[in-house]
TILOMI-182346 format. One record per residue: x, y, z of N, C-alpha, C in turn; residue number from 0; residue in one letter. Coordinates in steps of 0.1 Angstrom, whole numbers. Layout:
<atoms>
{atom {X; Y; Z}; {X; Y; Z}; {X; Y; Z}; NUM; 'a'}
...
</atoms>
This chain:
<atoms>
{atom {47; -59; 107}; {54; -66; 97}; {45; -72; 85}; 0; 'm'}
{atom {49; -69; 73}; {40; -73; 63}; {38; -89; 62}; 1; 'p'}
{atom {27; -92; 57}; {23; -107; 57}; {32; -115; 47}; 2; 'a'}
{atom {37; -126; 50}; {46; -135; 41}; {37; -136; 27}; 3; 'p'}
{atom {47; -135; 17}; {40; -138; 3}; {37; -152; 1}; 4; 'i'}
{atom {25; -155; -3}; {21; -170; -5}; {28; -175; -19}; 5; 'e'}
{atom {32; -185; -19}; {36; -192; -32}; {23; -195; -40}; 6; 'k'}
{atom {24; -191; -52}; {12; -197; -62}; {16; -206; -74}; 7; 'k'}
{atom {8; -213; -77}; {10; -223; -87}; {3; -218; -100}; 8; 'l'}
{atom {10; -220; -111}; {2; -217; -124}; {-2; -229; -130}; 9; 'r'}
{atom {-15; -231; -131}; {-22; -242; -137}; {-27; -240; -150}; 10; 'i'}
{atom {-24; -247; -162}; {-30; -246; -174}; {-43; -253; -175}; 11; 'p'}
{atom {-53; -245; -180}; {-67; -252; -179}; {-73; -249; -193}; 12; 'v'}
{atom {-85; -256; -194}; {-93; -254; -207}; {-108; -258; -202}; 13; 'r'}
{atom {-116; -245; -210}; {-130; -249; -207}; {-137; -259; -216}; 14; 'l'}
{atom {-141; -269; -209}; {-148; -280; -214}; {-163; -282; -211}; 15; 'v'}
{atom {-172; -280; -220}; {-185; -281; -217}; {-189; -272; -205}; 16; 'd'}
{atom {-183; -260; -206}; {-187; -251; -196}; {-180; -252; -182}; 17; 'g'}
{atom {-172; -261; -179}; {-163; -262; -169}; {-148; -261; -171}; 18; 'k'}
{atom {-141; -256; -161}; {-126; -255; -162}; {-121; -266; -158}; 19; 'w'}
{atom {-113; -273; -167}; {-105; -285; -164}; {-90; -283; -165}; 20; 'e'}
{atom {-82; -291; -158}; {-67; -291; -162}; {-66; -295; -176}; 21; 'v'}
{atom {-58; -287; -184}; {-56; -289; -198}; {-55; -304; -202}; 22; 'e'}
{atom {-49; -311; -196}; {-48; -325; -200}; {-58; -334; -194}; 23; 'f'}
{atom {-69; -329; -189}; {-80; -336; -185}; {-82; -338; -170}; 24; 'g'}
{atom {-94; -337; -166}; {-96; -340; -150}; {-98; -327; -143}; 25; 'g'}
{atom {-107; -326; -132}; {-111; -316; -126}; {-98; -308; -118}; 26; 'q'}
{atom {-99; -296; -117}; {-88; -289; -110}; {-89; -290; -94}; 27; 'v'}
{atom {-79; -298; -90}; {-80; -302; -74}; {-76; -289; -65}; 28; 'p'}
{atom {-85; -282; -64}; {-84; -270; -55}; {-96; -269; -46}; 29; 'v'}
{atom {-93; -264; -34}; {-103; -262; -23}; {-115; -253; -27}; 30; 'k'}
{atom {-125; -255; -20}; {-136; -244; -23}; {-132; -230; -18}; 31; 'd'}
{atom {-139; -219; -24}; {-135; -205; -18}; {-122; -199; -21}; 32; 'd'}
{atom {-113; -205; -31}; {-103; -199; -34}; {-103; -190; -45}; 33; 'q'}
{atom {-95; -180; -47}; {-96; -171; -58}; {-86; -174; -66}; 34; 't'}
{atom {-86; -169; -79}; {-78; -172; -90}; {-79; -162; -102}; 35; 'a'}
{atom {-72; -162; -111}; {-72; -152; -123}; {-72; -162; -136}; 36; 'e'}
{atom {-80; -158; -146}; {-79; -164; -158}; {-73; -156; -170}; 37; 'i'}
{atom {-64; -160; -176}; {-58; -153; -185}; {-64; -159; -199}; 38; 'l'}
{atom {-71; -149; -207}; {-79; -155; -220}; {-75; -142; -230}; 39; 'v'}
{atom {-77; -146; -243}; {-75; -136; -254}; {-89; -127; -252}; 40; 'p'}
{atom {-87; -115; -255}; {-99; -106; -254}; {-110; -110; -265}; 41; 'e'}
{atom {-104; -116; -277}; {-115; -118; -287}; {-122; -134; -283}; 42; 'k'}
{atom {-119; -139; -272}; {-125; -150; -268}; {-137; -148; -258}; 43; 'a'}
{atom {-137; -134; -253}; {-150; -129; -246}; {-161; -127; -254}; 44; 'i'}
{atom {-172; -135; -252}; {-184; -134; -258}; {-192; -124; -253}; 45; 't'}
{atom {-191; -116; -244}; {-202; -106; -238}; {-192; -93; -239}; 46; 'd'}
{atom {-195; -85; -249}; {-189; -71; -250}; {-190; -62; -238}; 47; 'k'}
{atom {-201; -62; -233}; {-203; -54; -220}; {-195; -59; -209}; 48; 'l'}
{atom {-191; -72; -209}; {-183; -77; -198}; {-170; -73; -201}; 49; 'f'}
{atom {-165; -74; -214}; {-151; -70; -217}; {-149; -55; -214}; 50; 'l'}
{atom {-159; -47; -216}; {-156; -33; -214}; {-155; -30; -198}; 51; 'e'}
{atom {-163; -37; -191}; {-162; -37; -177}; {-150; -41; -171}; 52; 'e'}
{atom {-144; -50; -177}; {-131; -57; -171}; {-119; -48; -174}; 53; 'm'}
{atom {-120; -39; -185}; {-110; -31; -190}; {-111; -16; -183}; 54; 'k'}
{atom {-121; -15; -177}; {-125; -1; -172}; {-117; 3; -160}; 55; 'k'}
{atom {-112; 14; -159}; {-103; 21; -148}; {-110; 28; -139}; 56; 'r'}
{atom {-110; 23; -126}; {-119; 30; -115}; {-108; 38; -105}; 57; 'v'}
{atom {-112; 48; -100}; {-102; 55; -89}; {-111; 57; -77}; 58; 'l'}
{atom {-106; 52; -67}; {-114; 55; -54}; {-107; 63; -45}; 59; 'l'}
{atom {-111; 74; -39}; {-105; 83; -29}; {-102; 76; -16}; 60; 's'}
{atom {-92; 74; -11}; {-88; 68; 1}; {-87; 79; 12}; 61; 'v'}
{atom {-79; 89; 10}; {-77; 101; 19}; {-74; 114; 11}; 62; 'l'}
{atom {-81; 125; 14}; {-77; 137; 8}; {-67; 144; 10}; 63; 'p'}
{atom {-61; 152; 3}; {-51; 161; 5}; {-50; 168; 18}; 64; 'r'}
{atom {-39; 169; 26}; {-39; 173; 38}; {-40; 164; 51}; 65; 'g'}
{atom {-43; 151; 48}; {-44; 142; 57}; {-31; 138; 63}; 66; 's'}
{atom {-31; 135; 75}; {-17; 130; 80}; {-17; 116; 81}; 67; 'k'}
{atom {-6; 111; 80}; {-1; 95; 81}; {11; 97; 89}; 68; 'l'}
{atom {12; 83; 96}; {23; 81; 104}; {30; 68; 100}; 69; 'r'}
{atom {43; 69; 95}; {51; 56; 91}; {57; 52; 103}; 70; 'a'}
{atom {56; 38; 105}; {63; 33; 116}; {77; 25; 111}; 71; 'y'}
{atom {88; 28; 120}; {101; 24; 117}; {108; 17; 128}; 72; 'l'}
{atom {116; 6; 126}; {123; -1; 134}; {136; 8; 137}; 73; 'a'}
{atom {136; 18; 147}; {148; 26; 149}; {159; 20; 157}; 74; 't'}
{atom {158; 9; 164}; {169; 2; 172}; {178; 13; 179}; 75; 'k'}
{atom {190; 12; 178}; {198; 20; 187}; {202; 35; 181}; 76; 'd'}
{atom {195; 39; 169}; {197; 52; 165}; {213; 53; 159}; 77; 'f'}
{atom {219; 43; 156}; {229; 45; 150}; {231; 53; 138}; 78; 'e'}
{atom {241; 64; 136}; {242; 71; 125}; {229; 80; 123}; 79; 'n'}
{atom {220; 83; 132}; {210; 90; 132}; {212; 103; 141}; 80; 'v'}
{atom {211; 114; 134}; {215; 127; 142}; {207; 131; 152}; 81; 's'}
{atom {210; 140; 161}; {200; 146; 172}; {188; 153; 164}; 82; 'e'}
{atom {190; 159; 155}; {179; 167; 147}; {170; 156; 141}; 83; 'e'}
{atom {175; 146; 135}; {165; 137; 129}; {158; 128; 139}; 84; 'q'}
{atom {164; 126; 151}; {156; 120; 162}; {145; 128; 166}; 85; 'r'}
{atom {146; 142; 167}; {136; 150; 172}; {124; 150; 163}; 86; 'k'}
{atom {125; 148; 150}; {115; 147; 141}; {107; 136; 143}; 87; 'a'}
{atom {110; 125; 150}; {103; 113; 152}; {93; 114; 164}; 88; 'l'}
{atom {83; 105; 164}; {72; 104; 175}; {77; 92; 183}; 89; 'i'}
{atom {77; 92; 195}; {82; 80; 201}; {69; 72; 206}; 90; 'd'}
{atom {70; 58; 204}; {59; 50; 206}; {53; 52; 220}; 91; 'w'}
{atom {60; 54; 229}; {54; 55; 244}; {45; 67; 245}; 92; 'e'}
{atom {46; 77; 236}; {39; 88; 237}; {25; 88; 232}; 93; 'n'}
{atom {22; 77; 224}; {9; 77; 217}; {4; 64; 213}; 94; 'w'}
{atom {11; 54; 219}; {8; 39; 214}; {-9; 36; 218}; 95; 'h'}
{atom {-12; 42; 228}; {-27; 39; 232}; {-37; 43; 222}; 96; 'q'}
{atom {-33; 52; 212}; {-42; 56; 203}; {-42; 49; 189}; 97; 'e'}
{atom {-34; 38; 190}; {-31; 28; 178}; {-40; 17; 180}; 98; 'v'}
{atom {-47; 13; 168}; {-55; 2; 168}; {-47; -11; 170}; 99; 's'}
{atom {-52; -21; 177}; {-45; -34; 180}; {-41; -40; 166}; 100; 'e'}
{atom {-49; -39; 155}; {-47; -45; 143}; {-37; -37; 135}; 101; 'l'}
{atom {-35; -23; 137}; {-25; -14; 129}; {-11; -21; 128}; 102; 'a'}
{atom {-6; -26; 138}; {7; -33; 138}; {8; -46; 143}; 103; 'i'}
{atom {1; -55; 135}; {-3; -69; 138}; {10; -78; 137}; 104; 'd'}
{atom {12; -86; 147}; {23; -94; 146}; {37; -88; 147}; 105; 'n'}
{atom {40; -75; 149}; {51; -69; 147}; {62; -77; 157}; 106; 'w'}
{atom {74; -79; 151}; {84; -85; 160}; {98; -79; 156}; 107; 's'}
{atom {96; -67; 150}; {110; -61; 145}; {117; -50; 156}; 108; 'g'}
{atom {113; -53; 168}; {122; -44; 178}; {115; -31; 181}; 109; 'g'}
{atom {122; -22; 187}; {116; -8; 191}; {112; 0; 178}; 110; 'a'}
{atom {100; 5; 182}; {94; 14; 171}; {94; 28; 174}; 111; 'l'}
{atom {96; 37; 163}; {94; 51; 163}; {84; 56; 153}; 112; 's'}
{atom {79; 66; 152}; {70; 72; 140}; {73; 84; 135}; 113; 'f'}
{atom {70; 85; 121}; {73; 99; 115}; {60; 102; 109}; 114; 'f'}
{atom {57; 113; 111}; {43; 120; 107}; {46; 127; 95}; 115; 'e'}
{atom {38; 123; 82}; {37; 131; 69}; {24; 135; 68}; 116; 'l'}
{atom {23; 146; 57}; {11; 151; 54}; {10; 149; 39}; 117; 'e'}
{atom {-2; 145; 34}; {-4; 144; 19}; {-5; 158; 13}; 118; 'l'}
{atom {6; 161; 6}; {8; 175; 0}; {1; 177; -13}; 119; 'g'}
{atom {8; 185; -22}; {3; 188; -36}; {4; 176; -44}; 120; 'p'}
{atom {-4; 177; -54}; {-5; 167; -63}; {9; 165; -71}; 121; 'a'}
{atom {11; 153; -77}; {23; 150; -84}; {20; 156; -99}; 122; 't'}
{atom {31; 156; -107}; {28; 159; -121}; {19; 149; -127}; 123; 'd'}
{atom {20; 139; -125}; {12; 128; -129}; {-2; 130; -126}; 124; 'r'}
{atom {-4; 133; -114}; {-19; 136; -109}; {-25; 148; -116}; 125; 'q'}
{atom {-16; 158; -118}; {-19; 171; -122}; {-26; 168; -138}; 126; 'm'}
{atom {-21; 158; -145}; {-25; 157; -158}; {-39; 146; -159}; 127; 'q'}
{atom {-44; 145; -147}; {-56; 137; -148}; {-68; 144; -139}; 128; 'd'}
{atom {-77; 147; -145}; {-88; 154; -140}; {-94; 149; -128}; 129; 'd'}
{atom {-92; 137; -125}; {-100; 130; -114}; {-89; 132; -102}; 130; 'd'}
{atom {-76; 132; -106}; {-66; 133; -95}; {-59; 145; -91}; 131; 'l'}
{atom {-64; 156; -97}; {-56; 168; -97}; {-58; 175; -84}; 132; 'm'}
{atom {-68; 171; -77}; {-68; 177; -63}; {-59; 172; -53}; 133; 'q'}
{atom {-50; 161; -57}; {-42; 154; -49}; {-50; 144; -39}; 134; 'g'}
{atom {-42; 140; -29}; {-48; 130; -21}; {-42; 116; -23}; 135; 'g'}
{atom {-48; 106; -15}; {-43; 91; -19}; {-55; 84; -24}; 136; 'l'}
{atom {-52; 76; -35}; {-63; 71; -43}; {-58; 56; -44}; 137; 'w'}
{atom {-67; 49; -48}; {-68; 34; -51}; {-71; 32; -66}; 138; 'l'}
{atom {-62; 26; -72}; {-65; 24; -88}; {-70; 10; -89}; 139; 'e'}
{atom {-81; 9; -95}; {-87; -6; -100}; {-88; -8; -115}; 140; 'i'}
{atom {-84; -19; -119}; {-86; -21; -133}; {-90; -37; -134}; 141; 'k'}
{atom {-100; -38; -141}; {-107; -53; -141}; {-111; -56; -128}; 142; 'g'}
{atom {-116; -49; -121}; {-121; -51; -107}; {-112; -56; -97}; 143; 'r'}
{atom {-98; -53; -100}; {-86; -56; -92}; {-79; -46; -89}; 144; 'k'}
{atom {-76; -43; -77}; {-67; -32; -72}; {-53; -33; -78}; 145; 'a'}
{atom {-49; -23; -84}; {-36; -23; -90}; {-25; -16; -85}; 146; 't'}
{atom {-30; -6; -74}; {-19; 2; -67}; {-24; 14; -61}; 147; 'g'}
{atom {-17; 21; -52}; {-21; 33; -49}; {-14; 45; -55}; 148; 'l'}
{atom {-20; 56; -57}; {-15; 68; -63}; {-17; 79; -51}; 149; 'i'}
{atom {-4; 86; -48}; {-5; 95; -37}; {1; 110; -42}; 150; 's'}
{atom {-1; 119; -35}; {3; 133; -35}; {17; 131; -30}; 151; 's'}
{atom {25; 141; -33}; {39; 143; -28}; {38; 146; -12}; 152; 't'}
{atom {49; 142; -7}; {51; 144; 8}; {64; 153; 10}; 153; 'f'}
{atom {60; 164; 17}; {72; 174; 21}; {79; 169; 33}; 154; 'e'}
{atom {93; 168; 31}; {99; 162; 44}; {109; 173; 50}; 155; 'l'}
{atom {112; 173; 62}; {122; 184; 67}; {136; 181; 63}; 156; 'p'}
{atom {143; 193; 61}; {156; 193; 55}; {165; 181; 62}; 157; 'p'}
{atom {164; 179; 75}; {173; 170; 81}; {170; 157; 76}; 158; 'c'}
{atom {159; 153; 68}; {155; 140; 63}; {160; 138; 49}; 159; 'v'}
{atom {155; 150; 42}; {155; 150; 27}; {154; 164; 21}; 160; 's'}
{atom {161; 168; 12}; {159; 181; 5}; {149; 181; -6}; 161; 'd'}
{atom {146; 168; -10}; {134; 167; -20}; {123; 162; -14}; 162; 'e'}
{atom {110; 165; -18}; {98; 159; -14}; {98; 143; -20}; 163; 'p'}
{atom {89; 136; -12}; {88; 123; -16}; {76; 121; -26}; 164; 'a'}
{atom {78; 114; -37}; {70; 113; -49}; {57; 103; -47}; 165; 'r'}
{atom {58; 96; -34}; {47; 84; -32}; {48; 80; -20}; 166; 's'}
{atom {40; 71; -15}; {41; 65; -2}; {53; 56; -3}; 167; 'l'}
{atom {56; 48; -12}; {67; 39; -13}; {80; 47; -13}; 168; 'n'}
{atom {81; 58; -20}; {92; 66; -20}; {96; 71; -6}; 169; 'h'}
{atom {85; 77; 0}; {85; 83; 13}; {91; 72; 22}; 170; 'a'}
{atom {85; 59; 23}; {91; 51; 31}; {106; 47; 29}; 171; 'f'}
{atom {110; 46; 17}; {123; 44; 14}; {132; 54; 19}; 172; 't'}
{atom {130; 68; 17}; {137; 78; 24}; {136; 76; 39}; 173; 'i'}
{atom {128; 74; 45}; {128; 74; 61}; {135; 62; 65}; 174; 'l'}
{atom {134; 49; 57}; {141; 39; 60}; {156; 41; 59}; 175; 's'}
{atom {160; 46; 49}; {175; 49; 46}; {180; 57; 57}; 176; 'e'}
{atom {172; 68; 62}; {177; 75; 74}; {176; 68; 87}; 177; 'v'}
{atom {165; 62; 92}; {163; 57; 104}; {165; 43; 106}; 178; 'y'}
{atom {166; 35; 95}; {170; 21; 96}; {182; 19; 88}; 179; 'e'}
{atom {194; 24; 90}; {204; 22; 81}; {210; 7; 81}; 180; 'p'}
{atom {206; 0; 91}; {212; -14; 93}; {206; -22; 83}; 181; 'w'}
{atom {194; -19; 76}; {185; -29; 68}; {193; -29; 53}; 182; 'r'}
{atom {193; -41; 47}; {199; -44; 35}; {189; -36; 23}; 183; 'i'}
{atom {177; -38; 24}; {167; -32; 15}; {158; -23; 23}; 184; 's'}
{atom {156; -12; 16}; {148; -1; 24}; {134; 1; 17}; 185; 'h'}
{atom {127; -10; 17}; {113; -11; 10}; {105; -15; 22}; 186; 't'}
{atom {91; -12; 20}; {82; -17; 28}; {68; -16; 23}; 187; 'g'}
{atom {58; -22; 27}; {45; -23; 22}; {37; -9; 26}; 188; 's'}
{atom {33; -2; 17}; {26; 9; 19}; {12; 8; 24}; 189; 'a'}
{atom {7; -5; 25}; {-5; -9; 31}; {-2; -13; 46}; 190; 'y'}
{atom {8; -15; 49}; {12; -19; 62}; {19; -9; 71}; 191; 'e'}
{atom {30; -3; 64}; {39; 6; 72}; {34; 21; 75}; 192; 'r'}
{atom {22; 23; 70}; {16; 37; 72}; {4; 37; 80}; 193; 'f'}
{atom {2; 45; 89}; {-10; 46; 97}; {-18; 59; 93}; 194; 'l'}
{atom {-30; 59; 97}; {-39; 70; 92}; {-49; 69; 104}; 195; 'y'}
{atom {-56; 83; 106}; {-66; 84; 117}; {-80; 88; 112}; 196; 'q'}
{atom {-90; 81; 114}; {-104; 84; 108}; {-106; 98; 112}; 197; 'e'}
{atom {-116; 104; 105}; {-120; 119; 106}; {-127; 120; 120}; 198; 'g'}
{atom {-132; 110; 126}; {-139; 110; 137}; {-128; 111; 151}; 199; 'd'}
{atom {-116; 109; 147}; {-107; 109; 158}; {-105; 96; 165}; 200; 'g'}
{atom {-108; 85; 158}; {-107; 72; 163}; {-91; 68; 164}; 201; 'a'}
{atom {-91; 54; 166}; {-76; 49; 166}; {-71; 50; 153}; 202; 'd'}
{atom {-57; 51; 154}; {-49; 50; 142}; {-50; 36; 136}; 203; 'f'}
{atom {-52; 34; 125}; {-51; 23; 117}; {-41; 22; 105}; 204; 'k'}
{atom {-38; 10; 99}; {-29; 11; 89}; {-38; 11; 75}; 205; 'n'}
{atom {-31; 16; 65}; {-38; 19; 52}; {-44; 6; 49}; 206; 't'}
{atom {-38; -4; 49}; {-46; -17; 44}; {-59; -20; 51}; 207; 'g'}
{atom {-60; -14; 63}; {-72; -16; 70}; {-83; -6; 63}; 208; 'q'}
{atom {-80; 3; 59}; {-86; 16; 52}; {-93; 10; 40}; 209; 'r'}
{atom {-85; 1; 34}; {-91; -6; 20}; {-99; -16; 21}; 210; 'l'}
{atom {-100; -22; 33}; {-107; -36; 35}; {-123; -32; 34}; 211; 'r'}
</atoms>
């Protein structure tokens, strides 16, 4: 189950004598070791090299084309799921011993089934980028902050979809609409709902673990 979203507070601050203070005066009352973002005009940055570094786009390869991923789904009683669609699933009991204990941390959504996908050909967007044209799964970083995952297409069997999925999120939406029809919203965290296996054949982990 995806971790709950933490509520965040927007605090206006001003740099005074080299220290950030609340805009109307006084130290910002925040615990040590907390992370935050500062929004400032580019023209206020006094170090041009720092500014260039913060604007730089970096792409990190997460998994190559051909890698297999397994999405986990709360299939419940398979209402409105055809026999052919059920056969496309992997039952939890058949391979749960291969899954890392942290891969599905604190799951409480009922019975699970899994659907295996393979990272296929590059998308049109990837083909236009020399760094991405070989396909695969990539992490995009801007300003030293991860901004999202860029993935190849995923071919799906006709019983699930006549069209390939264009991204991890799109793939999960398609699968959820078929296998979790009871849900109001068919979205899920790409970092949590997909498992991958290391090249050494170790336990399956979720993609969020891969990026840590």
